[in-house]
N, CA, C and O atoms as CSV, one atom per row, in Angstrom:
chain,resi,resn,atom,element,x,y,z
A,1,MET,N,N,202.421,153.555,174.812
A,1,MET,CA,C,201.282,153.644,173.803
A,1,MET,C,C,201.466,154.971,173.013
A,1,MET,O,O,201.801,156.006,173.588
A,2,SER,N,N,201.240,154.908,171.703
A,2,SER,CA,C,201.432,156.021,170.961
A,2,SER,C,C,200.202,156.803,170.700
A,2,SER,O,O,199.119,156.218,170.708
A,3,ASP,N,N,200.272,158.045,170.474
A,3,ASP,CA,C,199.193,158.834,170.127
A,3,ASP,C,C,199.027,158.997,168.558
A,3,ASP,O,O,198.229,159.809,168.090
A,4,ASP,N,N,199.788,158.217,167.808
A,4,ASP,CA,C,199.717,158.304,166.362
A,4,ASP,C,C,198.487,157.541,165.996
A,4,ASP,O,O,198.183,156.453,166.486
A,5,ASP,N,N,197.725,158.266,164.997
A,5,ASP,CA,C,196.488,157.562,164.471
A,5,ASP,C,C,196.708,157.193,163.101
A,5,ASP,O,O,196.667,157.979,162.154
A,6,PHE,N,N,196.968,155.830,163.031
A,6,PHE,CA,C,197.372,155.339,161.628
A,6,PHE,C,C,196.164,155.337,160.688
A,6,PHE,O,O,196.346,155.204,159.478
A,7,SER,N,N,194.970,155.477,161.189
A,7,SER,CA,C,193.757,155.522,160.343
A,7,SER,C,C,193.796,156.760,159.536
A,7,SER,O,O,192.979,156.865,158.621
A,8,LEU,N,N,194.692,157.767,159.771
A,8,LEU,CA,C,194.826,158.979,159.191
A,8,LEU,C,C,196.082,159.020,158.234
A,8,LEU,O,O,196.378,160.059,157.642
A,9,CYS,N,N,196.816,157.847,158.102
A,9,CYS,CA,C,197.986,157.686,157.315
A,9,CYS,C,C,197.633,158.072,155.870
A,9,CYS,O,O,196.846,157.368,155.237
A,10,VAL,N,N,198.155,159.104,155.361
A,10,VAL,CA,C,198.070,159.462,153.943
A,10,VAL,C,C,198.331,158.276,153.016
A,10,VAL,O,O,197.535,157.915,152.149
A,11,LEU,N,N,199.529,157.689,153.270
A,11,LEU,CA,C,199.905,156.622,152.363
A,11,LEU,C,C,198.901,155.434,152.413
A,11,LEU,O,O,198.452,154.985,151.359
A,12,THR,N,N,198.586,154.981,153.469
A,12,THR,CA,C,197.592,153.834,153.544
A,12,THR,C,C,196.278,154.284,152.895
A,12,THR,O,O,195.687,153.568,152.086
A,13,ASN,N,N,195.893,155.344,153.228
A,13,ASN,CA,C,194.572,155.765,152.666
A,13,ASN,C,C,194.549,156.144,151.143
A,13,ASN,O,O,193.553,155.976,150.440
A,14,ALA,N,N,195.686,156.649,150.715
A,14,ALA,CA,C,195.823,156.898,149.214
A,14,ALA,C,C,195.988,155.600,148.453
A,14,ALA,O,O,195.505,155.435,147.333
A,15,ARG,N,N,196.699,154.671,149.114
A,15,ARG,CA,C,196.804,153.265,148.442
A,15,ARG,C,C,195.469,152.583,148.395
A,15,ARG,O,O,195.127,152.006,147.362
A,16,LYS,N,N,194.763,152.612,149.363
A,16,LYS,CA,C,193.399,151.940,149.411
A,16,LYS,C,C,192.589,152.649,148.365
A,16,LYS,O,O,191.971,151.962,147.552
A,17,ALA,N,N,192.534,153.914,148.309
A,17,ALA,CA,C,191.590,154.609,147.432
A,17,ALA,C,C,192.081,154.323,145.975
A,17,ALA,O,O,191.255,154.056,145.102
A,18,ALA,N,N,193.359,154.374,145.718
A,18,ALA,CA,C,193.965,153.993,144.420
A,18,ALA,C,C,193.603,152.753,143.990
A,18,ALA,O,O,193.244,152.605,142.822
A,19,ARG,N,N,193.649,151.705,144.864
A,19,ARG,CA,C,193.331,150.386,144.414
A,19,ARG,C,C,191.797,150.289,144.036
A,19,ARG,O,O,191.440,149.706,143.012
A,20,ALA,N,N,190.917,150.881,144.898
A,20,ALA,CA,C,189.457,150.829,144.703
A,20,ALA,C,C,189.092,151.541,143.382
A,20,ALA,O,O,188.302,151.008,142.603
A,21,VAL,N,N,189.700,152.827,143.100
A,21,VAL,CA,C,189.426,153.494,141.876
A,21,VAL,C,C,189.979,152.733,140.733
A,21,VAL,O,O,189.321,152.652,139.695
A,22,SER,N,N,191.151,152.162,140.845
A,22,SER,CA,C,191.705,151.412,139.756
A,22,SER,C,C,190.864,150.179,139.364
A,22,SER,O,O,190.702,149.840,138.191
A,23,ARG,N,N,190.369,149.567,140.368
A,23,ARG,CA,C,189.426,148.344,140.176
A,23,ARG,C,C,188.145,148.874,139.420
A,23,ARG,O,O,187.703,148.285,138.434
A,24,TYR,N,N,187.583,149.999,139.926
A,24,TYR,CA,C,186.411,150.416,139.351
A,24,TYR,C,C,186.530,150.901,137.787
A,24,TYR,O,O,185.716,150.588,136.918
A,25,TYR,N,N,187.695,151.726,137.582
A,25,TYR,CA,C,187.922,152.016,136.172
A,25,TYR,C,C,188.493,150.907,135.309
A,25,TYR,O,O,188.400,150.986,134.084
A,26,ASP,N,N,189.070,149.896,135.890
A,26,ASP,CA,C,189.438,148.726,135.080
A,26,ASP,C,C,188.139,147.937,134.499
A,26,ASP,O,O,188.090,147.459,133.366
A,27,GLN,N,N,187.150,147.884,135.410
A,27,GLN,CA,C,185.895,147.306,134.983
A,27,GLN,C,C,185.317,147.999,133.843
A,27,GLN,O,O,184.826,147.366,132.908
A,28,MET,N,N,185.351,149.256,133.874
A,28,MET,CA,C,184.879,150.125,132.753
A,28,MET,C,C,185.763,149.747,131.487
A,28,MET,O,O,185.235,149.372,130.440
A,29,ALA,N,N,187.073,149.861,131.634
A,29,ALA,CA,C,187.866,149.641,130.483
A,29,ALA,C,C,187.792,148.279,129.946
A,29,ALA,O,O,187.928,148.090,128.737
A,30,ARG,N,N,187.586,147.330,130.757
A,30,ARG,CA,C,187.524,145.884,130.188
A,30,ARG,C,C,186.357,145.801,129.287
A,30,ARG,O,O,186.401,144.992,128.361
A,31,LYS,N,N,185.334,146.539,129.453
A,31,LYS,CA,C,184.196,146.506,128.531
A,31,LYS,C,C,184.604,146.933,127.147
A,31,LYS,O,O,184.012,146.560,126.134
A,32,ALA,N,N,185.724,147.795,127.157
A,32,ALA,CA,C,186.082,148.365,125.796
A,32,ALA,C,C,187.360,147.629,125.355
A,32,ALA,O,O,187.927,148.008,124.330
A,33,GLY,N,N,187.837,146.615,126.059
A,33,GLY,CA,C,188.916,145.725,125.655
A,33,GLY,C,C,190.285,146.195,126.012
A,33,GLY,O,O,191.248,145.848,125.328
A,34,PHE,N,N,190.416,146.973,127.058
A,34,PHE,CA,C,191.739,147.291,127.468
A,34,PHE,C,C,191.735,147.621,128.955
A,34,PHE,O,O,190.687,147.468,129.583
A,35,THR,N,N,192.841,148.067,129.564
A,35,THR,CA,C,192.882,148.336,131.016
A,35,THR,C,C,192.809,149.873,131.125
A,35,THR,O,O,192.991,150.617,130.161
A,36,SER,N,N,192.523,150.297,132.405
A,36,SER,CA,C,192.540,151.785,132.728
A,36,SER,C,C,193.747,152.397,132.515
A,36,SER,O,O,193.803,153.540,132.061
A,37,GLY,N,N,194.871,151.654,132.841
A,37,GLY,CA,C,196.222,152.150,132.555
A,37,GLY,C,C,196.493,152.422,131.085
A,37,GLY,O,O,197.075,153.427,130.677
A,38,GLN,N,N,196.048,151.495,130.368
A,38,GLN,CA,C,196.210,151.662,128.826
A,38,GLN,C,C,195.359,152.746,128.296
A,38,GLN,O,O,195.720,153.409,127.324
A,39,PHE,N,N,194.226,152.950,128.914
A,39,PHE,CA,C,193.227,154.101,128.520
A,39,PHE,C,C,194.041,155.411,128.830
A,39,PHE,O,O,194.122,156.309,127.992
A,40,SER,N,N,194.639,155.486,130.060
A,40,SER,CA,C,195.340,156.670,130.425
A,40,SER,C,C,196.503,156.966,129.419
A,40,SER,O,O,196.731,158.112,129.033
A,41,VAL,N,N,197.190,155.930,129.033
A,41,VAL,CA,C,198.263,156.159,128.092
A,41,VAL,C,C,197.837,156.583,126.746
A,41,VAL,O,O,198.543,157.360,126.103
A,42,LEU,N,N,196.682,156.105,126.258
A,42,LEU,CA,C,196.236,156.426,124.995
A,42,LEU,C,C,195.706,157.886,125.011
A,42,LEU,O,O,196.042,158.670,124.123
A,43,VAL,N,N,194.933,158.225,125.953
A,43,VAL,CA,C,194.531,159.590,126.075
A,43,VAL,C,C,195.634,160.637,126.281
A,43,VAL,O,O,195.532,161.775,125.824
A,44,THR,N,N,196.669,160.220,126.969
A,44,THR,CA,C,197.803,161.178,127.159
A,44,THR,C,C,198.535,161.298,125.930
A,44,THR,O,O,198.948,162.417,125.625
A,45,VAL,N,N,198.789,160.198,125.081
A,45,VAL,CA,C,199.367,160.235,123.851
A,45,VAL,C,C,198.622,161.138,122.857
A,45,VAL,O,O,199.219,161.951,122.152
A,46,ARG,N,N,197.340,160.967,122.834
A,46,ARG,CA,C,196.471,161.733,122.017
A,46,ARG,C,C,196.560,163.273,122.288
A,46,ARG,O,O,196.595,164.100,121.377
A,47,GLU,N,N,196.594,163.591,123.647
A,47,GLU,CA,C,196.665,164.919,124.062
A,47,GLU,C,C,198.081,165.559,123.855
A,47,GLU,O,O,198.259,166.776,123.822
A,48,HIS,N,N,199.117,164.576,123.711
A,48,HIS,CA,C,200.503,165.156,123.609
A,48,HIS,C,C,201.208,164.384,122.536
A,48,HIS,O,O,202.150,163.639,122.806
A,49,ASP,N,N,200.780,164.549,121.387
A,49,ASP,CA,C,201.339,163.810,120.245
A,49,ASP,C,C,202.776,164.036,120.079
A,49,ASP,O,O,203.285,165.151,120.192
A,50,GLY,N,N,203.428,162.959,119.808
A,50,GLY,CA,C,204.947,163.006,119.726
A,50,GLY,C,C,205.668,162.933,120.980
A,50,GLY,O,O,206.894,163.046,120.986
A,51,ALA,N,N,204.984,162.749,122.075
A,51,ALA,CA,C,205.635,162.711,123.434
A,51,ALA,C,C,206.503,161.518,123.428
A,51,ALA,O,O,206.191,160.503,122.805
A,52,THR,N,N,207.630,161.632,124.139
A,52,THR,CA,C,208.645,160.568,124.242
A,52,THR,C,C,208.280,159.677,125.468
A,52,THR,O,O,207.404,160.026,126.260
A,53,THR,N,N,208.962,158.540,125.596
A,53,THR,CA,C,208.762,157.701,126.680
A,53,THR,C,C,208.950,158.522,128.020
A,53,THR,O,O,208.099,158.485,128.909
A,54,ALA,N,N,210.009,159.199,128.107
A,54,ALA,CA,C,210.334,159.957,129.290
A,54,ALA,C,C,209.286,160.986,129.565
A,54,ALA,O,O,208.860,161.118,130.713
A,55,GLU,N,N,208.845,161.721,128.582
A,55,GLU,CA,C,207.664,162.739,128.742
A,55,GLU,C,C,206.420,162.039,129.237
A,55,GLU,O,O,205.736,162.570,130.111
A,56,LEU,N,N,206.086,160.827,128.697
A,56,LEU,CA,C,204.772,160.218,129.071
A,56,LEU,C,C,204.973,159.678,130.401
A,56,LEU,O,O,204.056,159.806,131.212
A,57,ALA,N,N,206.118,159.051,130.762
A,57,ALA,CA,C,206.252,158.622,132.107
A,57,ALA,C,C,206.061,159.720,133.210
A,57,ALA,O,O,205.446,159.495,134.253
A,58,GLU,N,N,206.647,160.950,132.894
A,58,GLU,CA,C,206.567,162.055,133.750
A,58,GLU,C,C,205.070,162.537,133.886
A,58,GLU,O,O,204.547,162.762,134.977
A,59,ARG,N,N,204.432,162.674,132.664
A,59,ARG,CA,C,202.933,163.142,132.667
A,59,ARG,C,C,202.032,162.200,133.509
A,59,ARG,O,O,201.130,162.632,134.227
A,60,LEU,N,N,202.322,160.946,133.381
A,60,LEU,CA,C,201.499,159.853,133.936
A,60,LEU,C,C,201.896,159.436,135.369
A,60,LEU,O,O,201.190,158.736,136.095
A,61,SER,N,N,203.067,159.925,135.686
A,61,SER,CA,C,203.661,159.559,137.105
A,61,SER,C,C,203.788,157.959,137.037
A,61,SER,O,O,203.398,157.270,137.980
A,62,MET,N,N,204.312,157.439,135.957
A,62,MET,CA,C,204.386,156.030,135.807
A,62,MET,C,C,205.769,155.541,135.688
A,62,MET,O,O,206.589,156.204,135.053
A,63,GLU,N,N,206.102,154.385,136.274
A,63,GLU,CA,C,207.396,153.858,136.124
A,63,GLU,C,C,207.655,153.626,134.561
A,63,GLU,O,O,206.730,153.293,133.820
A,64,ARG,N,N,208.873,153.806,134.132
A,64,ARG,CA,C,209.195,153.689,132.779
A,64,ARG,C,C,209.063,152.275,132.327
A,64,ARG,O,O,208.714,152.086,131.162
A,65,THR,N,N,209.310,151.207,133.145
A,65,THR,CA,C,209.159,149.833,132.740
A,65,THR,C,C,207.765,149.614,132.622
A,65,THR,O,O,207.417,148.877,131.699
A,66,THR,N,N,206.816,150.135,133.421
A,66,THR,CA,C,205.331,149.847,133.171
A,66,THR,C,C,204.877,150.477,132.020
A,66,THR,O,O,204.123,149.860,131.267
A,67,LEU,N,N,205.255,151.727,131.746
A,67,LEU,CA,C,204.863,152.484,130.510
A,67,LEU,C,C,205.432,151.711,129.310
A,67,LEU,O,O,204.686,151.444,128.368
A,68,VAL,N,N,206.675,151.356,129.305
A,68,VAL,CA,C,207.172,150.551,128.028
A,68,VAL,C,C,206.435,149.373,127.829
A,68,VAL,O,O,206.172,149.033,126.676
A,69,ARG,N,N,206.047,148.674,128.824
A,69,ARG,CA,C,205.081,147.438,128.564
A,69,ARG,C,C,203.793,147.833,128.007
A,69,ARG,O,O,203.285,147.171,127.102
A,70,ASN,N,N,203.174,148.978,128.541
A,70,ASN,CA,C,201.872,149.351,128.054
A,70,ASN,C,C,201.957,149.838,126.617
A,70,ASN,O,O,201.113,149.473,125.799
A,71,VAL,N,N,202.956,150.655,126.287
A,71,VAL,CA,C,203.017,151.192,124.833
A,71,VAL,C,C,203.372,150.093,123.851
A,71,VAL,O,O,202.976,150.138,122.687
A,72,ALA,N,N,204.147,149.068,124.341
A,72,ALA,CA,C,204.527,148.104,123.422
A,72,ALA,C,C,203.328,147.345,123.031
A,72,ALA,O,O,203.167,147.058,121.845
A,73,LEU,N,N,202.418,146.973,123.984
A,73,LEU,CA,C,201.208,146.269,123.804
A,73,LEU,C,C,200.184,147.080,122.894
A,73,LEU,O,O,199.487,146.536,122.037
A,74,LEU,N,N,200.171,148.379,123.165
A,74,LEU,CA,C,199.281,149.275,122.467
A,74,LEU,C,C,199.757,149.406,121.070
A,74,LEU,O,O,198.908,149.504,120.185
A,75,GLU,N,N,201.098,149.419,120.751
A,75,GLU,CA,C,201.635,149.492,119.468
A,75,GLU,C,C,201.427,148.192,118.716
A,75,GLU,O,O,201.130,148.160,117.522
A,76,LYS,N,N,201.595,147.153,119.455
A,76,LYS,CA,C,201.364,145.726,118.784
A,76,LYS,C,C,199.852,145.594,118.329
A,76,LYS,O,O,199.552,144.953,117.322
A,77,LYS,N,N,198.949,146.210,119.096
A,77,LYS,CA,C,197.641,146.096,118.744
A,77,LYS,C,C,197.153,147.187,117.658
A,77,LYS,O,O,196.008,147.267,117.213
A,78,GLY,N,N,198.166,147.950,117.343
A,78,GLY,CA,C,197.902,148.953,116.271
A,78,GLY,C,C,197.191,150.288,116.705
A,78,GLY,O,O,196.650,151.019,115.875
A,79,PHE,N,N,197.224,150.581,118.126
A,79,PHE,CA,C,196.691,151.741,118.663
A,79,PHE,C,C,197.574,152.940,118.687
A,79,PHE,O,O,197.139,154.089,118.613
A,80,LEU,N,N,198.902,152.609,118.799
A,80,LEU,CA,C,199.977,153.615,118.760
A,80,LEU,C,C,200.923,153.307,117.735
A,80,LEU,O,O,200.989,152.162,117.287
A,81,ILE,N,N,201.705,154.280,117.299
A,81,ILE,CA,C,202.889,154.159,116.503
A,81,ILE,C,C,203.972,154.768,117.073
A,81,ILE,O,O,203.765,155.809,117.697
A,82,SER,N,N,205.284,154.259,116.974
A,82,SER,CA,C,206.429,154.923,117.506
A,82,SER,C,C,207.408,155.259,116.347
A,82,SER,O,O,207.479,154.609,115.304
A,83,ARG,N,N,208.148,156.344,116.650
A,83,ARG,CA,C,209.229,156.741,115.756
A,83,ARG,C,C,210.354,157.103,116.537
A,83,ARG,O,O,210.154,157.357,117.725
A,84,PRO,N,N,211.594,157.176,116.043
A,84,PRO,CA,C,212.753,157.727,116.904
A,84,PRO,C,C,212.372,159.235,117.368
A,84,PRO,O,O,211.792,160.046,116.645
A,85,ALA,N,N,212.748,159.442,118.540
A,85,ALA,CA,C,212.533,160.678,119.162
A,85,ALA,C,C,213.572,161.759,118.487
A,85,ALA,O,O,214.622,161.361,117.983
A,86,ALA,N,N,213.260,162.975,118.507
A,86,ALA,CA,C,214.151,164.036,117.930
A,86,ALA,C,C,215.447,163.874,118.442
A,86,ALA,O,O,216.346,164.014,117.614
A,87,ASP,N,N,215.787,163.605,119.642
A,87,ASP,CA,C,217.102,163.578,120.195
A,87,ASP,C,C,217.716,162.140,119.942
A,87,ASP,O,O,218.818,161.850,120.408
A,88,ALA,N,N,217.016,161.302,119.236
A,88,ALA,CA,C,217.406,159.887,118.923
A,88,ALA,C,C,217.835,159.114,120.084
A,88,ALA,O,O,218.595,158.163,119.903
A,89,ARG,N,N,217.413,159.432,121.315
A,89,ARG,CA,C,217.707,158.544,122.540
A,89,ARG,C,C,216.488,157.766,122.995
A,89,ARG,O,O,216.505,157.103,124.032
A,90,GLY,N,N,215.457,157.853,122.223
A,90,GLY,CA,C,214.272,157.070,122.686
A,90,GLY,C,C,213.294,157.171,121.594
A,90,GLY,O,O,213.661,157.531,120.476
A,91,LYS,N,N,212.009,156.860,121.863
A,91,LYS,CA,C,210.937,156.842,120.986
A,91,LYS,C,C,209.999,157.937,121.282
A,91,LYS,O,O,209.887,158.400,122.417
A,92,ALA,N,N,209.249,158.399,120.160
A,92,ALA,CA,C,208.193,159.334,120.256
A,92,ALA,C,C,206.966,158.557,119.863
A,92,ALA,O,O,207.027,157.586,119.108
A,93,PHE,N,N,205.836,159.012,120.400
A,93,PHE,CA,C,204.536,158.198,120.195
A,93,PHE,C,C,203.412,159.032,119.663
A,93,PHE,O,O,203.239,160.180,120.073
A,94,SER,N,N,202.638,158.473,118.749
A,94,SER,CA,C,201.443,159.047,118.249
A,94,SER,C,C,200.457,157.993,118.169
A,94,SER,O,O,200.725,156.804,117.992
A,95,ILE,N,N,199.193,158.535,118.322
A,95,ILE,CA,C,197.946,157.588,118.328
A,95,ILE,C,C,197.518,157.332,116.894
A,95,ILE,O,O,197.561,158.219,116.042
A,96,THR,N,N,197.111,156.113,116.655
A,96,THR,CA,C,196.651,155.768,115.228
A,96,THR,C,C,195.125,156.123,115.096
A,96,THR,O,O,194.503,156.582,116.054
A,97,GLU,N,N,194.597,155.914,113.974
A,97,GLU,CA,C,193.250,156.126,113.718
A,97,GLU,C,C,192.428,155.035,114.498
A,97,GLU,O,O,191.310,155.263,114.958
A,98,GLN,N,N,193.051,153.884,114.602
A,98,GLN,CA,C,192.416,152.825,115.378
A,98,GLN,C,C,192.434,153.087,116.833
A,98,GLN,O,O,191.489,152.738,117.540
A,99,GLY,N,N,193.532,153.722,117.331
A,99,GLY,CA,C,193.505,154.115,118.772
A,99,GLY,C,C,192.573,155.315,118.951
A,99,GLY,O,O,191.944,155.402,120.006
A,100,ASN,N,N,192.451,156.149,118.100
A,100,ASN,CA,C,191.308,157.232,118.399
A,100,ASN,C,C,190.035,156.622,118.378
A,100,ASN,O,O,189.218,157.004,119.216
A,101,LEU,N,N,189.689,155.657,117.494
A,101,LEU,CA,C,188.353,154.967,117.562
A,101,LEU,C,C,188.166,154.271,118.837
A,101,LEU,O,O,187.080,154.310,119.415
A,102,LEU,N,N,189.180,153.633,119.302
A,102,LEU,CA,C,189.103,152.914,120.717
A,102,LEU,C,C,188.682,153.961,121.724
A,102,LEU,O,O,187.726,153.788,122.480
A,103,ILE,N,N,189.424,155.050,121.710
A,103,ILE,CA,C,189.005,156.082,122.777
A,103,ILE,C,C,187.633,156.539,122.585
A,103,ILE,O,O,186.884,156.569,123.561
A,104,GLU,N,N,187.224,156.898,121.433
A,104,GLU,CA,C,185.847,157.333,121.243
A,104,GLU,C,C,184.846,156.325,121.664
A,104,GLU,O,O,183.830,156.677,122.263
A,105,ASN,N,N,185.093,155.077,121.373
A,105,ASN,CA,C,184.169,154.049,121.870
A,105,ASN,C,C,184.158,153.871,123.467
A,105,ASN,O,O,183.167,153.556,124.125
A,106,ALA,N,N,185.358,154.113,123.935
A,106,ALA,CA,C,185.343,153.992,125.479
A,106,ALA,C,C,184.872,155.195,126.197
A,106,ALA,O,O,184.589,155.121,127.393
A,107,LEU,N,N,184.769,156.325,125.519
A,107,LEU,CA,C,184.405,157.643,126.216
A,107,LEU,C,C,183.018,157.566,126.844
A,107,LEU,O,O,182.888,158.134,127.928
A,108,PRO,N,N,182.049,156.995,126.359
A,108,PRO,CA,C,180.757,156.907,127.121
A,108,PRO,C,C,180.966,156.081,128.380
A,108,PRO,O,O,180.380,156.433,129.404
A,109,LEU,N,N,181.748,155.017,128.389
A,109,LEU,CA,C,182.020,154.237,129.627
A,109,LEU,C,C,182.766,155.097,130.629
A,109,LEU,O,O,182.446,155.152,131.816
A,110,TRP,N,N,183.836,155.806,130.061
A,110,TRP,CA,C,184.503,156.665,130.991
A,110,TRP,C,C,183.717,157.778,131.670
A,110,TRP,O,O,183.894,158.113,132.841
A,111,ARG,N,N,182.800,158.342,130.804
A,111,ARG,CA,C,181.993,159.415,131.294
A,111,ARG,C,C,180.923,158.774,132.380
A,111,ARG,O,O,180.587,159.423,133.371
A,112,ASP,N,N,180.463,157.573,132.138
A,112,ASP,CA,C,179.514,156.949,133.121
A,112,ASP,C,C,180.320,156.794,134.474
A,112,ASP,O,O,179.856,157.181,135.546
A,113,ALA,N,N,181.622,156.170,134.336
A,113,ALA,CA,C,182.347,156.044,135.569
A,113,ALA,C,C,182.636,157.290,136.374
A,113,ALA,O,O,182.520,157.314,137.600
A,114,GLN,N,N,183.048,158.407,135.585
A,114,GLN,CA,C,183.198,159.672,136.171
A,114,GLN,C,C,181.979,160.172,136.914
A,114,GLN,O,O,182.082,160.649,138.044
A,115,GLU,N,N,180.748,160.057,136.237
A,115,GLU,CA,C,179.508,160.513,136.870
A,115,GLU,C,C,179.157,159.648,137.945
A,115,GLU,O,O,178.555,160.175,138.880
A,116,ASN,N,N,179.414,158.391,138.013
A,116,ASN,CA,C,179.108,157.581,139.187
A,116,ASN,C,C,179.975,157.971,140.395
A,116,ASN,O,O,179.472,158.016,141.518
A,117,VAL,N,N,181.390,158.279,140.160
A,117,VAL,CA,C,182.196,158.798,141.167
A,117,VAL,C,C,181.642,160.149,141.678
A,117,VAL,O,O,181.667,160.389,142.885
A,118,LYS,N,N,181.177,160.973,140.851
A,118,LYS,CA,C,180.791,162.286,141.196
A,118,LYS,C,C,179.499,162.168,142.032
A,118,LYS,O,O,179.278,162.912,142.988
A,119,GLU,N,N,178.716,161.263,141.653
A,119,GLU,CA,C,177.496,161.028,142.485
A,119,GLU,C,C,177.820,160.474,143.852
A,119,GLU,O,O,177.226,160.908,144.838
A,120,LEU,N,N,178.700,159.573,143.945
A,120,LEU,CA,C,179.139,159.012,145.212
A,120,LEU,C,C,179.743,160.156,146.087
A,120,LEU,O,O,179.440,160.207,147.279
A,121,LEU,N,N,180.577,161.065,145.544
A,121,LEU,CA,C,181.245,162.083,146.395
A,121,LEU,C,C,180.402,163.294,146.547
A,121,LEU,O,O,180.472,163.977,147.568
A,122,GLY,N,N,179.597,163.587,145.552
A,122,GLY,CA,C,178.943,164.960,145.382
A,122,GLY,C,C,179.919,165.770,144.600
A,122,GLY,O,O,181.135,165.586,144.546
A,123,GLU,N,N,179.220,166.693,144.002
A,123,GLU,CA,C,179.977,167.633,143.075
A,123,GLU,C,C,181.154,168.349,143.651
A,123,GLU,O,O,182.248,168.352,143.085
A,124,GLU,N,N,180.921,168.954,144.778
A,124,GLU,CA,C,181.931,169.738,145.577
A,124,GLU,C,C,183.022,168.847,146.062
A,124,GLU,O,O,184.191,169.204,145.918
A,125,ASP,N,N,182.705,167.649,146.658
A,125,ASP,CA,C,183.806,166.796,147.148
A,125,ASP,C,C,184.575,166.180,145.875
A,125,ASP,O,O,185.789,165.986,145.928
A,126,PHE,N,N,183.902,165.914,144.855
A,126,PHE,CA,C,184.440,165.383,143.669
A,126,PHE,C,C,185.651,166.300,143.187
A,126,PHE,O,O,186.797,165.870,143.057
A,127,LEU,N,N,185.260,167.619,142.937
A,127,LEU,CA,C,186.061,168.624,142.467
A,127,LEU,C,C,187.279,168.845,143.518
A,127,LEU,O,O,188.418,169.028,143.087
A,128,THR,N,N,187.026,168.826,144.807
A,128,THR,CA,C,188.057,168.981,145.823
A,128,THR,C,C,188.918,167.719,145.830
A,128,THR,O,O,190.125,167.835,146.039
A,129,SER,N,N,188.395,166.577,145.623
A,129,SER,CA,C,189.321,165.342,145.579
A,129,SER,C,C,190.233,165.442,144.437
A,129,SER,O,O,191.424,165.151,144.548
A,130,VAL,N,N,189.717,165.836,143.366
A,130,VAL,CA,C,190.623,165.839,142.079
A,130,VAL,C,C,191.722,167.035,142.330
A,130,VAL,O,O,192.872,166.885,141.918
A,131,ARG,N,N,191.363,168.109,142.953
A,131,ARG,CA,C,192.230,169.251,143.233
A,131,ARG,C,C,193.324,168.687,144.133
A,131,ARG,O,O,194.503,168.868,143.826
A,132,LEU,N,N,192.969,167.977,145.287
A,132,LEU,CA,C,193.899,167.489,146.201
A,132,LEU,C,C,194.761,166.392,145.660
A,132,LEU,O,O,195.950,166.328,145.972
A,133,MET,N,N,194.227,165.576,144.905
A,133,MET,CA,C,195.039,164.490,144.217
A,133,MET,C,C,196.131,165.127,143.358
A,133,MET,O,O,197.258,164.632,143.387
A,134,LYS,N,N,195.877,166.165,142.614
A,134,LYS,CA,C,196.801,166.870,141.804
A,134,LYS,C,C,197.838,167.427,142.640
A,134,LYS,O,O,199.002,167.383,142.243
A,135,ARG,N,N,197.511,168.012,143.896
A,135,ARG,CA,C,198.518,168.650,144.779
A,135,ARG,C,C,199.447,167.490,145.295
A,135,ARG,O,O,200.675,167.574,145.275
A,136,LEU,N,N,198.775,166.439,145.744
A,136,LEU,CA,C,199.531,165.335,146.276
A,136,LEU,C,C,200.544,164.726,145.268
A,136,LEU,O,O,201.629,164.287,145.649
A,137,SER,N,N,200.140,164.715,143.938
A,137,SER,CA,C,201.023,164.123,143.059
A,137,SER,C,C,202.149,164.969,142.796
A,137,SER,O,O,202.999,164.494,142.042
A,138,GLN,N,N,202.359,166.234,143.301
A,138,GLN,CA,C,203.503,167.087,143.260
A,138,GLN,C,C,204.555,166.711,144.275
A,138,GLN,O,O,205.661,167.245,144.190
A,139,LEU,N,N,204.286,165.782,145.285
A,139,LEU,CA,C,205.233,165.436,146.210
A,139,LEU,C,C,206.536,164.869,145.581
A,139,LEU,O,O,207.469,164.519,146.304
């Protein structure tokens, strides 16, 4: 018999939490017409105009193939534009006016989702959770 307590497994608990949070934020994003992953990409491109595929993948901790799929769809819908990157080895992305409008329309929903999570956890645990998730993402 092992003394290992798998209920304390960081991987299992992180995945369960990530799935629950993703489902919750996807419900929010669907009301605005996209996914929470696409929202993250749009916001990141807006904050880092001209970021390349590699830079976005790094900032979002996202697999490049998943990112490429997301940006292709967002570009097709007119929310992002791409151009050759400065090093000519990839693409650089910028948000369009339509993409900015989409974010602005989604922000009240995102704020509500954030507030609901904050109410569930309490202010202190909310801030601690975000701080700890940022640390864990450095692994």
